[in-house]
N, C-alpha and C positions, 0 to 999 in steps of 0.2 A: 317479383319486381326488383329491379336492380337500380334503385334510386340513388343518385349521388348525394353524399352528405357533405355538409360544410365542415371544413377543418376546425372551425371555431366550436362547433357542436360535438364533433366526434373525431376520434383518432383514426377511424376507418374511412376509406374512400367511398364505400357503398354500404347499403343496408345488408346486402348478402354477406359481405365480409364481416360486418358486425354480428350478424346472426350466426355465422359459422364459428366465429371466435367464442361467442356465448355458449354454443353447443359443446365445443371442445372444453371450455373452462368448467362447465357444469359436469361433464363426464369425468374430468380430473378430480373434482371435489367429491363426487359420488364414489369414485374408486378409493380415494383416501379414507372416506368414512367407512367403507366396507373393510378396508385393511385394519382400521382402528378397532373394529368389532371382532376381528379374527383372532382366536386364542393363540394361533401359531405366530402371530406378529406382535407378541406381547411387548409392551414398552417397558424398558428397564430404567428405573430412576437414575438420575445423574450420579448421585452419591454411590449407588451400587456399582455402576460402571467404573467410577474412579477408584473405588476400593479394590475391585478386581484388577484394574490396571496396575495399581501400586503393588499389590501382592505378586503379580507376574514379574514386575520390574525387580522387586526384592529377591524373588526366586532366581532370576537370571544373574543378579549381582552375586548371590551366594554360590551359584554354580561356577561362575567365572573365578571367584576367589578361591574355591576349592581346587580348581584346575591349576591355578598359579602356584599353589602350595605344593602340589604333587610333583 
């Protein structure tokens, strides 16, 4: 049934659109939950990411400094 919905009640024009969006949204959430459980998509804490980035930046600074001295 494709009943029209009031714009005051719903942002969707019809019940079919609302149900379609709901199915899409639930599938996205389910996919995200599965990724969170996957050991290959391990979450890295912010502090660890920042420490790696700082180390890489410092490494590049040292490399550039040694090239300029040579």
